[in-house]
Structures are given as structure tokens and as C-alpha cells.
N, C-alpha and C positions, 0 to 999 in steps of 0.2 A: 502495500501500499504505499502510495505517494506521502508526502510532506501535509498535513492541515495547517489551516490558521487559526486560531482563536481568539478572541477579544473579552474582555471584561467588565461588565457595564460598572461603573461605580458612579454614586452620584456626587460624592465629593473627592477632592484628591487624597485626603489623608481623614482617617476615622480614630477616633479616641475609643475605642472600644471595638472587641472582637465580635465578630457576629455568629459564631458557631463557639459548639465546644473547646477546650483549649486544650492543648494533648500534654504539653510539658511546661514545666516553671525552672528557672537559674537565678539564683540572687547572687551578687557579688560578694567578693572575700568582705567587702566592709558593710555589708549588709543595707547599702543605701538604695540600691538597685534592684528592681525586678523583671526580668526578661519573660516573656510568656512568647510559646509557639502555639498558633492557631489552627483552626482548620477551616479557617478562612483564608489560608495562605500566609498568613502575614505573622509578623514576628514583630510584639511589642515592647518596647523599654517603658519602665516605670521608675519614677521616685517615691522610695516607702520609709525613707531615713528621714533624720532632722530637717531636710532643706524641703519636707512637704509644708502645704498650707495649709494649716486648721488643723483639727481633730475631730476624730468621730467617737474617740472614747477618751476618756482623759490619761495623758500620757503615752497616746498611739497618733502618732503624725497619719495625716491623711495623705492617701496615695496620690498621687499626680501624674499624667501622661505628659511622655518626654519625647518620644519620634517613633518612629516603625521602618523595618528593612522587611520591603514587598514585592521581592522579584521572584516570590517561588509562584507554580502554575496551581498548586495544589496541596493538601494538608501540609503543616509545618508538623512532622511525628516529633521531632527532638532537637534541643537545644545545648550546645555546653560553650563556658567560658573560656578564651585563653587571654586572661588577664594580664600576663607578663609580655604579650607582644600587642596587647589593644586588638586582640578579634573576637569576632561570634562567629561561632558555628552552626550549621543548621544542617536539616536533613528530612527529606519531603518526601510525597509519595509523589510526585514529578519524576523520582526518580534521581535528581539530584543532590549535592552536596554545595553546599554554598559558604564561603568564608567572606564576613564582613569585617570592614575596618569602622571598629567602634567609636572610634575616636570623630572620624568624618561622615558616620554613618551613610558608607560609599560601599557598593559592592565588590571586592578585591578578586573573586574568581569565581567560577559556577567548575566543580567536577564533575564529569561523565564515567563513570565507572558500574554504576549499578544497571540493572534493566530492568529493574520492579520496584516496588515504595521500598526507600530508604526509612527503617524503623528507629535506631539508636544508633544516637554518637556520643561520642566520650572521647576527654581530652587527658594528656600525661605531658602535666607543665614541667618534667625535669627534662625529659626525652625530648621536647617541642614534635610529637608526635598525636594522631589522633584516631580513631576507629571508628569504624560504619559496617554495621549489619542492615540488611534488608531480605526482604522475601523471595527475592532471587539465590538463597540461600549463601552469599558472598561477605565473607569478612575482609574488610580491606584495610589495610594499613599506610595510614599517609603522613606524610613528612610536610607538617604545615608551613616550615620556613620556605621551603619549593613548590608549595601545592601541584604537589606531582604522586600519584602513590609509591610509597615505598617499598611495600610487598603486600602480594593477595594472596589470603589461606587460600590452598586450594580445595575446590569446591567437595571432594569427595569426604574430605574432611569434616563436612559438616552438610546432611544430605538432605535435611530439614530447612525452613526458612525461621530466622534469627529474628525475634521478638525484643529481644535485649543484649546489651555489651555494657561491658565495663572495662576500664581500665586506668591500673595503679599509677598515682604519680611518679613511679622511679621507672615506669616504661617494663617491667618485666612480667607483669603479668595480666592477658586480656582472657575473661569470660564471657560467654554466650549464651543463652538463653534462647532454647526453640521450640517448635512445635514439638516435638519425638519426647518432651519431658524432660529433656538432659541439659545437661550444665556442663559445657566445653570448656576448658583452659589450656591456652594458648602462650607459648614464647615467643614473643614477637623478634627477639634478637635471631634466633633459631628457625623464625618461621613452621614450628613442629608444634601439633599438640601432645601437651604434656598432663592431660586427664582429663576425668569425666566424674560427676559428681550426677550420680542416681538416687533418686528417692520420691520425686513428686511423683502424682499421678495424673498430669493435665500440663498443657504446654507454660512453659517460662516467660512469663509478662513483663517482669521488673529482676534489676540485682543492683546491687551495690558490695564495691570492693572496697575492704580496709587501703589506708594510704601505703602500709608495709606490704600488702599484698596476701597477706596471712591469712585476711577472712571475708567468706563471703556471704551475703545476706539476700534470699531470692524471695521473688513474691510468685504463686503462680495460678492457673485457673483452676486447681486442686483447694482452694480457699484457706491454704497453708501460708505460712511464712518462716521460712528455714533459715539455721544460721550453719555456715560450714566452715570446715577446719581446712584450707587447700592444702597442707603438709601429709595429712595423711588421707586426705579424701575421702573425710568420713562427713557426714551431718552431726554436731551438735547439741543443736536444739531445735526445737520445732512447736511455734505457736499457733493455735486455729482462733481466733476470735471473730473472722470473719465467716459471714455465711453465704457467702460468692467469693466469685474470681477476686485474688488479688491482681491489680495491676498496675501501683505505683509505689517507688518507696523512697524515703528521703532518711538520709543521717544528720546526727549534728556534728559539728565541726569533732570532736572527742571520738568521735563511733563507738561510743558509748549507748548511743538510745537512737532506733530506727522506728521510724513511722511509716504505718501502711493503709492504703486506702483502696479503694476497688469497686466492684458492681454495686454492694450493697448499698453505698454512699455513706459508710462509715469511715473514719481514720482513728485508730488506735497507737499510742507508743507504748513500745517497747524495749523493758533496759536489758540491754545484752548479756549482759553478766549473771542477772538473777535468770534471766532464761537459762544461760546455758548452763546455771547450778541447779537447775529443774523447779525453780519456785513458781510456784502456781500464780503468784501476785505479780510477775512479772511486766502484766500487759495490763493497759487501760485504756480506757475509750476516751480519747480527744475530743471529738463534736460528731455529729450529725448533720449530713445534708442532704439536700432533696434530690438530689441526683448521682449519677454514677460516678465516681472521683476517677480524672485520668491524670493529675500530676501535683508532683509536692513540691514545696522548697519548706527549708527550716531554717531561721534563725535566730538568735540567743533567745529571743523571747516569743516568738510565733511562729505557728505553720500555716505557710499559704498553701491555698488548695484551689485546684481547679476541675470542674468537672465536663459533663456534655452541654453544659448551660453556656452563656456566654459570661456569666460573671465570674470575676476572682475573690478569692474570700480568705480571710485571715483569724486564726485562732489563737489563743492563749496557750502557751505550752505546760503553763501550771494548772492550769485548770480544767475538770474534769466535764465530760458530758455536755458540751457547750453545744447549744442549738441559735445562737445570736452571735454573728462573726462581730471581731472587732472593729472590721473594716472590709468595704466591699468595693471593688472595681467594677465598677456595672460596664457589664456588655451590651451590644444592640440585638435587636430579633434578625434573624437571618432566613434567606428566603427557605422554602422545603417543600412548596409543589410550586409546578409553571404547567403552563396549556401557550402552547403555540395557536393563536388566533390563526383564523381563517383568510384572513389577507394575508398571513405571511412576513407580516410586518410587525404585529405588536405582538406581549406574551404577556399575559396575564400571569399573575404570581399571588402566593399565601406566605406571611411570613411564619415565626414561632410565634410570633403574638396574635395571630390571627387576621391579621392586615392585609387587605387584596390592593394591588397595585398592578398597572399597565407598565409597558415600557414599548419603546421603541427603537429596533435593533437596528435601523437601518443610521439613528442619529446616537445610538451608543448614550440615549437618555429615559428619564421615569417621563411618562406625559399625563400619568393622572393619579392620585392617591384615592381609591374608590371607599371613600369613610362609611363605614355600617354595611358595606356590601360583603354578601356570601358568595366564599368562593366557586360552591358547584353550580350555583344558581346562574352566577357568572358564564360560567362556563358552557353549559346547557343553551343560553342565548346565543354564545356565537355558533350559528347555524351557516353550515358551507352553503355558499350564492355564488363561489368565486371560482373553484377548482383551479387555484396557483399552483403548481407544482414545488415541490420542497426543496429549500437550496441551502438547507445550515442544519443542525442539531443543535438541542440547546440542553443544556442541565445547569443544576445548581446545588453543585457538589461544594462551593465554598462558599456557600450563604447569598451569592450572587449569580444573577443571569450570566453564562459565561457561551458564546456564540462559537461553534466551532464552523470551517470550510473545511471543503474538500474538493480535490478537482473534478470530481465525478459530475457534484452536483451544483456548486459553486454557482453557476451562471445560468441554470434552468429557469430560475422565475425573471419573469418580467411584468411590470404594471404599468400603467400613466403614471405620466409627472403631476399631471394637473387633473386630474378624474372628472372634475366638477366642471371642466372647459371644452366644450363641444366643436369647439374649432381646431384644439391643440393635439394631435395623434402623438405627438413625443411621449416616448418611453424609457423605462430606467432597468436596468438590468442590475436586480439590488445586488448580487454577490458582486460583479465589478466595481458598484458604486462604494459599498463597504471598503473595498480593497485599498482603491483611491483615497479614500477620503484617510483612512489608516496612516495608508505610506505616502500622501502627499510631500512631506518633506522629504524623503527620500527619494521620492521621483524629480524632482526640482533638485536638489543637489547633485543625483545621478546623471540626469541630461547635460547640468553645466559642465560637469567633471569630463564628461563626455563630447560637448562640445569644444572645450580648452585643448583636448588630446587632437582632435582632429582639424582644428582651426590653432596652429599655436603663434601665429602674428595676431591675434585676434586682441586689441588692445583692452578690452573688457576684463574684467576682475572675474573672479570665482562667486563674489559677493553680486556685481551686477549682474551675471547671468542666471546666479540664483532667483534674484530681483522679477528678472524676464520671465522665467517660465512660472515663479509665485502670480506673477500677475495673469497669463495667460491661464492660470486655473482659477483666478479668483473672476475673470472675465466668465467665464462658464459657466462658475457656480452662479453669477449674476445672471444670466441668460437664459439659463435651463432651472433654475429654483433648483441648484445643486444645492448639497448639506455639507457640513463637515462635522465631524466626533471631537469630544472633549478634549483637549489636548492630555488628561491625566487619565486613559482610559489605558489599560493595561491590553499588551498583544503579544502571543508568542507562537512559535512555530514547532510544531512535531514531527520529527521524522521516524516512521512507522517501517524499521525495519530490525527483526531479531523482535528485541525489546525497544518499546517506544522511547523516541531519546525528544525531550525539551530543550528547546533553546534559551537561550537569556529572554527575562521578560522585557520586553520594551516598551514607549510612550512615546504618542508622536512629538511631546514636547523634550524629547531627548535625544530623539534621532539622532540631530546631528553631530553632537558629540559621543554618539556611538557608534558613528557611519560603519568603521570595519566590522563589527560583531552584526550590525543589519546584513551586510552586503553578503559575509559567509552565511548566515542564517535564509535569507530569503529565498526560498525554492523555484526552480524556473517556472513552475506556470502561475506563478503571480508576479514574475520577474517579466513573461508575455504580456499579460493583462497590465502591466506597467507602461511596457514600451513599444509595443505593437502600435501602429496608426490607426485607432481604432478609440471612438469615443463611448464610453459607458451610456450616452443617451442618445446614441443611433436607431433610426427605428427598427425594428424587428424585420427577420425575415419571412418568406413566404407557408415556409413552414410551420410559422405560429398562427396563420390565418385558417380561416372557418367558413364554408358556403353552404347556404341554406336559401330556400323561398318562401316569402312571405305573401301571404295571403289574405286582401281587406276583408273582414265580417261585414255582413247582411248590411247594407245601410250607408257603408264608407268605402269613398273614393277608393279604387283600387291604384296599382302603379303600373307605371308602363312599362319597367322593367322589376319583375320581381325577382330574380334570381339572384342574390347578393352575396359578395364574399370582403369581410373583413377581419380585424384582428378578433383573435379567440378572446383576448382579456380586455375586451372593451363592456363596459355596461349595457342592459338591455336597454335601458333608456337614451343613448346612444342612438341608436337604432331608429327610435320615435324621433329623434333630434333630424336624421337622415331623412326617413318621412315628409317631415312637414317641411324640411328644405326644397324635396326634388318634386312633391303634390302641390301644385298650384290650389289644389280642391282644399285638399287637408287644411295648408297655411291661410287658406282664406276663411275657412270654418273658425280653426282655431283662435284666428286675432279677431274675430267677430264675438265670439265668445268671453275672451281673454281680455280685451279692451288693449290688449298690448303686445309686444313680442316675448314670449317665454321666456327667459335665460335658462341654460343649465340643465339638470334634471327636472327642474319646474315644468319642462313639459311634458313630463311622463302625469301630468295632472291632466291633461288635455290629450294624446295618444297612448296606448294602452299596448302592450306584445303580449300575447295568449301564446298556450301550448295548448290545443284544445279545449278545455272550458277554462283553464286556471290561469287567471292573470298571474305573469311573472312579478316578481318584486322588481322595483327599478334597478339597483344595483346590483344585480345578478349577471355575471359574467359569461359572456357567450359560451367559452369555454363549458362551465357546470350545466348548461342548457345542452348542450351538444352531450356531455356525458349521461346525463340524466335521461334523457330524449332520444338521441340520435340511435340509429340505426346502420349497419354496416352496409343492409342491401337495399337500404333507403334514403334517400335524400331527407334532412332534417326539414319539417315545415313548420312554421310560426305563422300566426294569425296578429293582425293588427284591425285598431278600431278606434273611434274615438270616445273619449271616456263619457259615462252614461250620463251625464249631466249636460256635456255639451253635443250630444248627439245631435243631430236634426233632426224636424220633426217626419221629413219626407225623406223616402230614398236620393239619393245622389248619383250622377250620371260617373263612371268609371275616367281618370284621365287619360288621355288620348295618346 
């Protein structure tokens, strides 16, 4: 399968809150900053230390939003901090691992070694290496200073998907948790497996490794938390406070207490020394949440908790059985249902708060908040009277509308630019228009560069040439009611070879500074759309036309030529307008009753189109009429008549 183009419709360039669940948390060593990895594809940074503004509880600073890292195309599953070098490391379901400059909040590198979801990431401070594990069974050991693979652990050593991994600060031990219930131990220096820990009854979803590499804590879907001695490869403690799968673990700085959370929405603290000694009171309940726990982070005073909801909360480490958090970082509603409307341009959505909205895929904007509307009712109201072909796929996997174009279908849908103007047959190809709107700056810069190469003696500067092509695009926009897409709209390309590989995520506003990467990522079919000499708004070919016969009803003047051919995407009222224009008698009768010349769709109040005895809706496309009533062995026949209140009292003669 060839490359695809996807873009995400966002209302704002930056949002101070996640739209879906938050998969992972990490806190800075000075406990002043919290990092959250969201299912909306964004990593956000929050001030949680003394610099916060205001208080939510006495002595507890209110968290404040700082900034975000938003160049992933799917869920961010894990985040790790490389504070000594000033980096943030992220692992995503878009198959990519990214390194970010924390000081500049900029992307340093996108690392593409995995060919499935990357589930876990862990950093070794002293070795300046980090490790990633994914559903592709790969365990990759990276050199962060060179931003490249240091070693790729043989997949034969890992026969099942990796859901958790950890490396100690010294870089001497790597531990992985897998779907086969096993914990595997590797020595990254020799690139070999050095042991296996067996004892869990289901997949291992979370791991914590002590700084000296001698102790491992594991959490599993078997509801158990286990403590392991690495040297003997034996389990030294098991605690079972949870009633469902354990998905998240976090330890304090001394590695003396571990915090566990999971599917049951509960967070427990376990004293590791007491648990190892067999103390029945080693575990206590810290808090109860209303949602499944996905991520945990610990400071001296608090436990930060993220769940399948978009809020992030903190609870005191010293209190027990808390139901009310100390502080809350509020999230935003995420989209959970969507319906591509029959006009193939709009998408109807419902979010986690139940709110219904309508989005325009061609302008990448929200066009309506349907306050108080019922989603199912609105979907049922969207009756197909157009029969436009599909040109894209839509999903809401990251809580927002994501539109994907592929070369096989991107250019199949065409509609009128001005559907209410009877004199304008100008049409637009949806896919072409979106591609040109997203990559307009790339097109202008590339054309200017090509011109300079072919005309080396041209005195115009690169800026002047880009301005020229920008003016050409702007003139076309004014002439054809063309549109633009917000400059903060993220887009990316996915190469479907073996495992899907996502390119870097771009934005129209940043194309010029990322021109080299964009040039590398743009697939040939997109390039052809941008640079071949045709316009997205050119008239359609004859293949999109339809032929039918128009028969006058009794008492209505007939047409001299009643076999018509026109574009299949024209609405039925355009046929009424044609009859009004070519039939002198119909024209006269309509004007007499209307007292004026009807404009646009208003003509359908006077001249109706029927199939059999059924009056067609004025906005019904001829393609839909043909789909519903047409037969292969017989030409489509339609009828027309003057609307009831405008019909003459006596029959009239046919047009000559």
C-alpha cells in the first residue's frame, strides 16, 4: 500500500489539557515539573512545585500549564526524562520514538526502528542510553548522544509483545515485561539475555527497577504485585491488594515504597521491606478514583495519578483511603463517536461530555456546536440524497477528528463550489483542494526553487519568487471561492511497507523551516497533485455525467429537446432552472405567478422534478436519483411540472 496523508482538526494551536486518558506520568528530580503523556498524542508539561500560582489546598501549590510537545500522530504511551542532557523521551503508538529538547521545547530527533506500537521507554542516566520496547517484540537499546541504535536485542529472545521495560541508572540491567507472563533480564553491555523471572499468571504490564539493579517490582494483569531478587532470579514478596489488573507502578526515591494502580481504579502503597518480611500490613490504600489508573508519579509529598479520563490528580502520600484529590489538572472532552455526513464534507461528532458538534473537513474547522442535540437523532436526520463517493477515512483515536487520504480514493469526490448559483458549474475535487491547502507553502517554496535552478540568471530573489507563487495561489483563492486550512493544523505521511512508518508531524505554519524534511516525506502521488499543470477547480470529465429523459406532466409545457446530459453531482433544482431557462412557456408562467425571476434554489418552489409520483427533494443529486431509480437496460426517466399552486387552470401547448 502506498503512502497516506493524514491531518488532525484542532480548534486551537495549543490546548492546556488532555482530551483523552493519560497513559504515563514523569516528574522532574526537583519535583517542580510534571510531564504527562496523553492518548491525544500530546505530551504536556505542568508546574507543580512552589512556582505554581494559587492554592487548591493549604500548602499544596496549584498546578499550572507550561507547554506541550505535539508532534506524535497517535497515543503517547510512555515518557522518560533525560535531565542531565536536557531531553524528554517519548514512545508512541505511531511506531516512533522522539527526543525533545526540554530547554527549547523543540524536536531533536524522530527514531524509527519499531514497526508496531512502542509501549515503553526507560533512560539510563550514567550510561547515556535508553531502551524501548514495543508490540513488535523488539527491545531496542539507543545511544542518546548519537541519536541512533546502540543495539537491537534479537527478537528470538523476545517471542511476545513487550508492554513494560526498565533500565537501571548504571545501564547494567534491562528488564522487560511481556504478554507471555515472563520477565526477561538482559545485559546491554553484552547484548544477551541473562535471566528470566517466572511466577505471574498473566501479562506483565508494569516494572520498576532499583538503582543498583538488584531488585525488580512487577505489576501484572493477574492482579498481583511481585518483588524479585535479580541475583537469585526468585520472587521474594507478593502482595495482592488489587481486585483487577495492575497497570501502573511508581517508586519513591529511596526505592522503599512502591505505588500500584490499575483497572480497579485504586492506588495502593506497599512498604517493600515489610512485604519482603511477610508483614500482612505492608500495603495500605492511598486513594480511590472513578476511572482505571494508567500512570503514577511520586514526589516527597504526593502521588500523581492519571487514568482513562483526561484529568490528572494528586493525593497525599501520608493519608489513607482518600476520595478527594489534593489538586486536579483538568482535562478536556475527547471525541468518541463520529459520522461522516452524506455530503462527504462534514463530520458529526459526540465527545465524552455528550456534546455534539459539526466539523468541515475541507477547511479543517468546527462549524457548529449543536447545543442540546442528540447525536443519534442528528445521525438519522442525515439522509443520503447526494450519492457522493467517499474520498477519505475518518477516525477519532486521539480524541479529535483525524482525516486520512490515500491515492486510490483521494480524488474520487467532486462537488460544486457554489451549489446555490445556477450560473456557476465550477466544481472542486475535495482531495486536491485539501492537499493544496495543507501544502501550499511547500508548493510555493518548491516552485521558486525550481525556477531558480532553471533560470540561474534571473535577478529575482527566492523571497520574490515565493511571493509571486503566493500571489498566484491567492488570486485563485479569490476567483474560485477557494479556501485555506488553519496554519496550526498538524499533518503527517504514513508509509505502509512492512510495518507502517509515520513521518514527522508537520504544520503549514512551520513548513518553511522544515522544508528538507517535508521534501523527504512527500510521496509521489502528493507531489503529482501539487505540481502537474491542472487546477483542483477545473470542470469534471464526461465520466461524471449522467443522461436522462425529462417528460412534462399533464398540463405542463413539454421541452423541444427532452433528452438531457449533465454533471451527476448537480442538485435536482438545477434541472428545474434549466427548464425555466429553455422553455419560454414555463418561463412566462413562473414569472406571472412569482411576480419576479426566482433566484437559485428558489426556482424549485415553481418547477418540481418527479420520479413516478414522488416529488424529489430539491437538493437531491442526480447521481443519487440514478442510483435509486436507474436501470441498466433502460434510460432514466424523470418528470417535471409546475408546482401545484402555480399550475395554470387550463392546459397549455407544448413548446415548439
